[in-house]
TORPA-4810 file (N, C-alpha, C, O; in nm, 3 decimals):
<nodes>
NODE_1_1.910_5.445_-3.507_1.934_5.320_-3.438_2.061_5.289_-3.370_2.168_5.318_-3.424_M
NODE_2_2.053_5.230_-3.250_2.160_5.200_-3.161_2.221_5.069_-3.204_2.152_4.973_-3.238_K
NODE_3_2.356_5.068_-3.201_2.415_4.929_-3.229_2.469_4.890_-3.090_2.541_4.966_-3.026_T
NODE_4_2.432_4.772_-3.048_2.476_4.709_-2.925_2.601_4.624_-2.960_2.603_4.534_-3.044_I
NODE_5_2.705_4.667_-2.883_2.838_4.612_-2.891_2.853_4.502_-2.790_2.830_4.531_-2.673_R
NODE_6_2.891_4.374_-2.820_2.913_4.269_-2.726_3.070_4.281_-2.679_3.160_4.320_-2.753_R
NODE_7_3.084_4.241_-2.553_3.216_4.229_-2.513_3.257_4.086_-2.515_3.177_4.002_-2.475_T
NODE_8_3.371_4.053_-2.559_3.416_3.909_-2.557_3.473_3.881_-2.439_3.541_3.967_-2.383_E
NODE_9_3.456_3.763_-2.386_3.526_3.722_-2.249_3.603_3.603_-2.287_3.559_3.516_-2.362_S
NODE_10_3.722_3.601_-2.230_3.806_3.487_-2.244_3.934_3.513_-2.208_3.958_3.612_-2.138_G
NODE_11_4.032_3.429_-2.251_4.170_3.450_-2.230_4.246_3.502_-2.349_4.214_3.449_-2.455_F
NODE_12_4.335_3.593_-2.354_4.405_3.642_-2.473_4.534_3.533_-2.479_4.574_3.464_-2.385_T
NODE_13_4.581_3.538_-2.599_4.704_3.446_-2.624_4.820_3.490_-2.529_4.892_3.403_-2.481_L
NODE_14_4.839_3.613_-2.502_4.944_3.660_-2.410_4.925_3.615_-2.274_5.020_3.577_-2.206_I
NODE_15_4.794_3.619_-2.226_4.774_3.553_-2.104_4.796_3.410_-2.075_4.843_3.367_-1.970_E
NODE_16_4.755_3.338_-2.182_4.790_3.202_-2.178_4.935_3.163_-2.189_4.978_3.067_-2.125_L
NODE_17_5.010_3.236_-2.268_5.151_3.217_-2.287_5.228_3.244_-2.146_5.329_3.182_-2.113_M
NODE_18_5.171_3.339_-2.073_5.235_3.369_-1.942_5.210_3.256_-1.863_5.309_3.207_-1.809_I
NODE_19_5.085_3.197_-1.841_5.063_3.088_-1.756_5.130_2.959_-1.804_5.165_2.873_-1.723_V
NODE_20_5.148_2.946_-1.932_5.223_2.831_-1.968_5.388_2.856_-1.936_5.455_2.755_-1.912_V
NODE_21_5.446_2.969_-1.936_5.573_3.011_-1.890_5.585_2.999_-1.739_5.692_2.960_-1.694_A
NODE_22_5.501_3.025_-1.671_5.497_3.005_-1.519_5.505_2.861_-1.480_5.580_2.820_-1.392_I
NODE_23_5.418_2.782_-1.554_5.414_2.643_-1.522_5.548_2.578_-1.560_5.602_2.492_-1.491_I
NODE_24_5.602_2.630_-1.683_5.741_2.577_-1.728_5.854_2.590_-1.628_5.937_2.501_-1.609_G
NODE_25_5.850_2.716_-1.561_5.962_2.760_-1.465_5.943_2.683_-1.340_6.042_2.634_-1.285_I
NODE_26_5.818_2.668_-1.287_5.793_2.569_-1.167_5.824_2.423_-1.193_5.877_2.349_-1.110_I
NODE_27_5.788_2.390_-1.308_5.833_2.247_-1.346_5.976_2.221_-1.351_6.020_2.116_-1.305_G
NODE_28_6.055_2.312_-1.404_6.200_2.304_-1.424_6.273_2.314_-1.290_6.388_2.275_-1.272_A
NODE_29_6.187_2.374_-1.191_6.255_2.367_-1.038_6.210_2.256_-0.975_6.292_2.200_-0.901_I
NODE_30_6.089_2.204_-0.986_6.025_2.093_-0.919_6.088_1.961_-0.938_6.125_1.893_-0.842_A
NODE_31_6.101_1.922_-1.074_6.121_1.797_-1.124_6.263_1.757_-1.080_6.270_1.648_-1.022_Y
NODE_32_6.375_1.825_-1.096_6.482_1.775_-1.053_6.499_1.751_-0.884_6.575_1.666_-0.835_P
NODE_33_6.417_1.839_-0.812_6.388_1.818_-0.676_6.327_1.678_-0.641_6.363_1.607_-0.548_S
NODE_34_6.232_1.652_-0.727_6.141_1.537_-0.711_6.234_1.403_-0.741_6.224_1.300_-0.673_Y
NODE_35_6.312_1.417_-0.836_6.404_1.295_-0.889_6.502_1.276_-0.776_6.522_1.161_-0.735_I
NODE_36_6.569_1.382_-0.718_6.664_1.363_-0.617_6.581_1.293_-0.475_6.635_1.212_-0.400_E
NODE_37_6.476_1.329_-0.464_6.391_1.272_-0.356_6.372_1.118_-0.379_6.380_1.037_-0.287_S
NODE_38_6.349_1.090_-0.490_6.312_0.950_-0.537_6.449_0.862_-0.510_6.452_0.757_-0.447_V
NODE_39_6.556_0.925_-0.569_6.686_0.856_-0.539_6.720_0.834_-0.407_6.768_0.727_-0.369_R
NODE_40_6.697_0.939_-0.325_6.737_0.934_-0.192_6.653_0.805_-0.106_6.699_0.733_-0.017_K
NODE_41_6.526_0.802_-0.159_6.438_0.693_-0.103_6.468_0.563_-0.136_6.450_0.468_-0.061_S
NODE_42_6.523_0.558_-0.270_6.569_0.433_-0.333_6.691_0.374_-0.285_6.716_0.255_-0.305_N
NODE_43_6.775_0.458_-0.217_6.897_0.423_-0.153_6.865_0.312_-0.042_6.952_0.230_-0.013_R
NODE_44_6.759_0.311_0.010_6.723_0.213_0.123_6.721_0.099_0.065_6.742_0.007_0.143_A
NODE_45_6.700_0.064_-0.063_6.707_-0.057_-0.121_6.841_-0.122_-0.102_6.851_-0.235_-0.055_D
NODE_46_6.953_-0.041_-0.141_7.066_-0.110_-0.144_7.119_-0.130_0.004_7.196_-0.223_0.027_A
NODE_47_7.080_-0.045_0.103_7.117_-0.071_0.235_7.054_-0.186_0.298_7.110_-0.253_0.383_K
NODE_48_6.926_-0.209_0.252_6.853_-0.329_0.287_6.908_-0.466_0.242_6.923_-0.562_0.318_A
NODE_49_6.935_-0.464_0.116_7.003_-0.578_0.051_7.132_-0.611_0.113_7.156_-0.726_0.151_M
NODE_50_7.222_-0.509_0.125_7.358_-0.537_0.200_7.341_-0.599_0.342_7.414_-0.689_0.383_L
NODE_51_7.247_-0.548_0.409_7.223_-0.597_0.540_7.186_-0.746_0.546_7.240_-0.828_0.620_N
NODE_52_7.073_-0.775_0.447_7.034_-0.896_0.427_7.139_-0.993_0.400_7.155_-1.088_0.478_D
NODE_53_7.218_-0.977_0.290_7.337_-1.050_0.255_7.430_-1.074_0.361_7.475_-1.187_0.382_V
NODE_54_7.465_-0.966_0.436_7.555_-0.983_0.551_7.493_-1.076_0.654_7.568_-1.156_0.710_A
NODE_55_7.370_-1.072_0.683_7.309_-1.157_0.781_7.320_-1.309_0.737_7.345_-1.399_0.818_Q
NODE_56_7.298_-1.330_0.604_7.312_-1.453_0.539_7.454_-1.514_0.584_7.477_-1.619_0.644_R
NODE_57_7.543_-1.415_0.536_7.689_-1.459_0.551_7.724_-1.488_0.704_7.800_-1.581_0.730_L
NODE_58_7.678_-1.420_0.791_7.700_-1.440_0.935_7.644_-1.581_0.960_7.713_-1.663_1.021_Q
NODE_59_7.527_-1.610_0.918_7.478_-1.749_0.945_7.570_-1.857_0.902_7.601_-1.953_0.973_R
NODE_60_7.613_-1.836_0.779_7.713_-1.927_0.713_7.850_-1.945_0.802_7.908_-2.052_0.820_C
NODE_61_7.885_-1.824_0.852_8.004_-1.821_0.937_7.983_-1.918_1.076_8.066_-1.998_1.120_Y
NODE_62_7.857_-1.890_1.129_7.812_-1.962_1.242_7.825_-2.105_1.219_7.886_-2.179_1.297_T
NODE_63_7.760_-2.152_1.100_7.731_-2.282_1.074_7.866_-2.359_1.025_7.886_-2.476_1.060_A
NODE_64_7.955_-2.289_0.946_8.056_-2.362_0.880_8.195_-2.298_0.917_8.297_-2.344_0.865_Y
NODE_65_8.201_-2.190_1.007_8.320_-2.137_1.052_8.401_-2.060_0.952_8.515_-2.025_0.982_S
NODE_66_8.342_-2.027_0.821_8.400_-1.963_0.711_8.277_-1.901_0.640_8.164_-1.950_0.634_A
NODE_67_8.319_-1.789_0.589_8.207_-1.708_0.500_8.225_-1.758_0.358_8.132_-1.747_0.279_Y
NODE_68_8.331_-1.807_0.323_8.340_-1.860_0.171_8.327_-2.001_0.179_8.393_-2.062_0.095_D
NODE_69_8.253_-2.077_0.263_8.251_-2.220_0.264_8.166_-2.264_0.132_8.087_-2.187_0.077_D
NODE_70_8.190_-2.385_0.091_8.114_-2.420_-0.043_7.959_-2.450_-0.012_7.871_-2.446_-0.098_G
NODE_71_7.939_-2.483_0.125_7.797_-2.525_0.157_7.724_-2.401_0.168_7.602_-2.414_0.177_N
NODE_72_7.774_-2.273_0.168_7.692_-2.160_0.192_7.648_-2.090_0.067_7.724_-2.031_-0.010_C
NODE_73_7.517_-2.102_0.054_7.451_-2.053_-0.074_7.473_-1.900_-0.093_7.494_-1.858_-0.207_T
NODE_74_7.470_-1.817_0.011_7.493_-1.684_0.012_7.640_-1.653_-0.051_7.657_-1.558_-0.129_A
NODE_75_7.729_-1.729_-0.016_7.859_-1.709_-0.058_7.866_-1.713_-0.208_7.922_-1.627_-0.276_A
NODE_76_7.804_-1.822_-0.254_7.815_-1.844_-0.397_7.726_-1.744_-0.479_7.750_-1.721_-0.598_G
NODE_77_7.629_-1.689_-0.416_7.536_-1.587_-0.485_7.614_-1.462_-0.502_7.581_-1.382_-0.590_A
NODE_78_7.718_-1.438_-0.425_7.776_-1.290_-0.449_7.923_-1.306_-0.482_7.998_-1.208_-0.483_V
NODE_79_7.964_-1.425_-0.507_8.116_-1.432_-0.580_8.118_-1.493_-0.691_8.019_-1.554_-0.730_T
NODE_80_8.228_-1.487_-0.758_8.253_-1.549_-0.888_8.198_-1.494_-1.017_8.186_-1.559_-1.120_G
NODE_81_8.167_-1.368_-1.000_8.093_-1.289_-1.112_7.940_-1.286_-1.080_7.862_-1.219_-1.148_G
NODE_82_7.902_-1.360_-0.979_7.746_-1.355_-0.956_7.711_-1.245_-0.878_7.795_-1.202_-0.798_N
NODE_83_7.598_-1.191_-0.888_7.537_-1.101_-0.810_7.393_-1.131_-0.760_7.326_-1.224_-0.807_T
NODE_84_7.356_-1.059_-0.675_7.225_-1.055_-0.603_7.144_-0.931_-0.657_7.202_-0.823_-0.647_I
NODE_85_7.018_-0.932_-0.715_6.956_-0.807_-0.745_6.862_-0.764_-0.621_6.790_-0.850_-0.568_T
NODE_86_6.863_-0.658_-0.584_6.785_-0.614_-0.471_6.631_-0.620_-0.510_6.589_-0.625_-0.626_S
NODE_87_6.548_-0.620_-0.388_6.403_-0.645_-0.409_6.340_-0.559_-0.499_6.250_-0.602_-0.571_A
NODE_88_6.386_-0.415_-0.504_6.327_-0.323_-0.580_6.390_-0.314_-0.729_6.343_-0.241_-0.816_E
NODE_89_6.496_-0.395_-0.746_6.561_-0.405_-0.874_6.654_-0.278_-0.900_6.693_-0.259_-1.015_G
NODE_90_6.691_-0.190_-0.800_6.755_-0.085_-0.819_6.915_-0.101_-0.799_6.995_-0.023_-0.850_M
NODE_91_6.948_-0.201_-0.727_7.079_-0.228_-0.702_7.121_-0.378_-0.720_7.038_-0.467_-0.707_Y
NODE_92_7.242_-0.401_-0.749_7.303_-0.551_-0.753_7.428_-0.562_-0.637_7.516_-0.476_-0.627_T
NODE_93_7.420_-0.664_-0.564_7.523_-0.687_-0.469_7.601_-0.775_-0.504_7.552_-0.882_-0.540_V
NODE_94_7.749_-0.759_-0.505_7.863_-0.844_-0.526_7.952_-0.849_-0.414_7.951_-0.753_-0.337_A
NODE_95_8.032_-0.949_-0.391_8.113_-0.957_-0.281_8.253_-1.022_-0.300_8.272_-1.107_-0.387_G
NODE_96_8.349_-0.977_-0.218_8.472_-1.056_-0.230_8.492_-1.126_-0.076_8.503_-1.062_0.028_V
NODE_97_8.494_-1.243_-0.087_8.491_-1.329_0.052_8.621_-1.411_0.071_8.686_-1.451_-0.026_L
NODE_98_8.654_-1.433_0.186_8.755_-1.490_0.226_8.692_-1.575_0.352_8.574_-1.563_0.381_A
NODE_99_8.771_-1.652_0.416_8.742_-1.746_0.523_8.689_-1.661_0.655_8.591_-1.696_0.720_A
NODE_100_8.758_-1.559_0.681_8.713_-1.470_0.785_8.682_-1.323_0.754_8.664_-1.237_0.841_T
NODE_101_8.677_-1.306_0.629_8.633_-1.159_0.606_8.537_-1.155_0.478_8.534_-1.253_0.404_T
NODE_102_8.472_-1.059_0.458_8.388_-1.034_0.339_8.378_-0.882_0.315_8.384_-0.809_0.414_Y
NODE_103_8.365_-0.827_0.195_8.333_-0.700_0.146_8.226_-0.701_0.046_8.242_-0.753_-0.064_D
NODE_104_8.120_-0.646_0.083_7.994_-0.652_-0.010_7.975_-0.517_-0.072_7.989_-0.419_0.002_L
NODE_105_7.944_-0.500_-0.195_7.937_-0.377_-0.262_7.798_-0.372_-0.360_7.776_-0.454_-0.449_T
NODE_106_7.716_-0.269_-0.326_7.599_-0.252_-0.389_7.623_-0.143_-0.495_7.669_-0.033_-0.465_A
NODE_107_7.587_-0.180_-0.629_7.595_-0.082_-0.727_7.471_-0.067_-0.813_7.407_-0.168_-0.842_T
NODE_108_7.431_0.063_-0.858_7.303_0.075_-0.916_7.289_-0.001_-1.058_7.380_-0.007_-1.141_P
NODE_109_7.179_-0.050_-1.070_7.143_-0.129_-1.200_7.134_-0.020_-1.316_7.070_0.083_-1.294_V
NODE_110_7.192_-0.039_-1.427_7.190_0.038_-1.539_7.047_0.062_-1.597_6.978_-0.038_-1.617_A
NODE_111_7.001_0.174_-1.624_6.881_0.206_-1.671_6.778_0.237_-1.571_6.665_0.267_-1.608_G
NODE_112_6.809_0.232_-1.448_6.715_0.269_-1.337_6.762_0.419_-1.301_6.863_0.474_-1.347_T
NODE_113_6.661_0.482_-1.200_6.689_0.624_-1.175_6.810_0.619_-1.087_6.877_0.722_-1.084_T
NODE_114_6.846_0.522_-1.018_6.962_0.505_-0.946_7.093_0.515_-1.019_7.195_0.555_-0.962_Q
NODE_115_7.092_0.482_-1.141_7.207_0.471_-1.229_7.267_0.634_-1.243_7.386_0.657_-1.267_A
NODE_116_7.177_0.725_-1.227_7.220_0.879_-1.248_7.259_0.931_-1.101_7.283_1.051_-1.085_G
NODE_117_7.263_0.850_-1.005_7.283_0.914_-0.856_7.420_0.936_-0.836_7.494_0.844_-0.802_D
NODE_118_7.462_1.057_-0.856_7.599_1.111_-0.849_7.635_1.119_-0.699_7.752_1.104_-0.664_A
NODE_119_7.543_1.140_-0.615_7.589_1.169_-0.469_7.621_1.030_-0.401_7.711_1.026_-0.318_K
NODE_120_7.554_0.923_-0.432_7.599_0.796_-0.376_7.597_0.695_-0.498_7.495_0.643_-0.544_C
NODE_121_7.724_0.675_-0.541_7.732_0.596_-0.653_7.730_0.444_-0.622_7.678_0.360_-0.696_T
NODE_122_7.787_0.420_-0.511_7.784_0.272_-0.454_7.800_0.264_-0.299_7.853_0.354_-0.234_S
NODE_123_7.752_0.151_-0.248_7.768_0.138_-0.112_7.842_0.012_-0.067_7.835_-0.084_-0.143_F
NODE_124_7.909_0.000_0.044_7.992_-0.107_0.077_7.965_-0.137_0.228_7.930_-0.048_0.306_T
NODE_125_7.984_-0.266_0.266_7.963_-0.314_0.409_8.056_-0.437_0.417_8.068_-0.520_0.327_L
NODE_126_8.122_-0.437_0.537_8.223_-0.558_0.563_8.172_-0.622_0.682_8.067_-0.591_0.740_D
NODE_127_8.264_-0.723_0.718_8.233_-0.816_0.821_8.219_-0.748_0.969_8.155_-0.796_1.063_E
NODE_128_8.289_-0.636_0.970_8.287_-0.571_1.101_8.181_-0.465_1.114_8.169_-0.393_1.213_T
NODE_129_8.101_-0.459_1.000_7.969_-0.368_1.008_8.021_-0.227_0.957_7.942_-0.133_0.967_G
NODE_130_8.145_-0.206_0.904_8.205_-0.081_0.858_8.118_-0.056_0.719_8.111_-0.135_0.624_L
NODE_131_8.059_0.063_0.730_7.960_0.112_0.601_8.054_0.215_0.529_8.131_0.289_0.590_R
NODE_132_8.037_0.212_0.387_8.110_0.295_0.316_8.038_0.329_0.196_7.950_0.251_0.160_G
NODE_133_8.060_0.430_0.129_7.997_0.475_0.009_8.094_0.570_-0.067_8.182_0.638_-0.015_A
NODE_134_8.061_0.563_-0.207_8.128_0.639_-0.307_8.043_0.737_-0.364_7.924_0.708_-0.369_T
NODE_135_8.078_0.845_-0.407_7.994_0.962_-0.467_8.043_1.089_-0.408_8.131_1.100_-0.323_G
NODE_136_7.967_1.195_-0.473_7.997_1.329_-0.428_7.954_1.386_-0.277_7.996_1.490_-0.226_S
NODE_137_7.854_1.289_-0.218_7.809_1.327_-0.092_7.824_1.192_-0.007_7.738_1.163_0.077_D
NODE_138_7.928_1.114_-0.031_7.940_0.979_0.033_7.933_0.980_0.185_7.898_0.879_0.246_S
NODE_139_7.967_1.100_0.248_7.936_1.091_0.408_7.804_1.095_0.438_7.772_1.067_0.554_A
NODE_140_7.713_1.127_0.353_7.575_1.126_0.402_7.491_1.013_0.337_7.368_1.022_0.335_N
NODE_141_7.552_0.919_0.289_7.475_0.822_0.211_7.408_0.711_0.295_7.302_0.656_0.266_C
NODE_142_7.488_0.683_0.408_7.425_0.570_0.499_7.345_0.664_0.612_7.281_0.612_0.703_W
</nodes>
């Protein structure tokens, strides 16, 4: 009598572990790159909010001849410890206002992905349109 031997088909444990290791290596490289891309795109939220508040303050200056006039709701919204949260909720904007000058600063909200953004930790804008940023890559933030 002859014995017929069947061959088993499938994956061995070693082949499976090699695939898992390759996926892990790719993930370890791709995830930080993805997070950095998300942070870079979220920076637009701060820029948009700073420009919006600056435009509101310019309207106040046109109407009342002062950025810090009591009738200006935008001035009250960013001074005295008050802040405005950006549309996406990633940044808060605060300001230091005088009659003829203002300095606005956008800082990341704690607990968001932007809170870990070391390249651009905050953004600034003043009445002359001068833009600034702090962080390890502040020259490329705006």
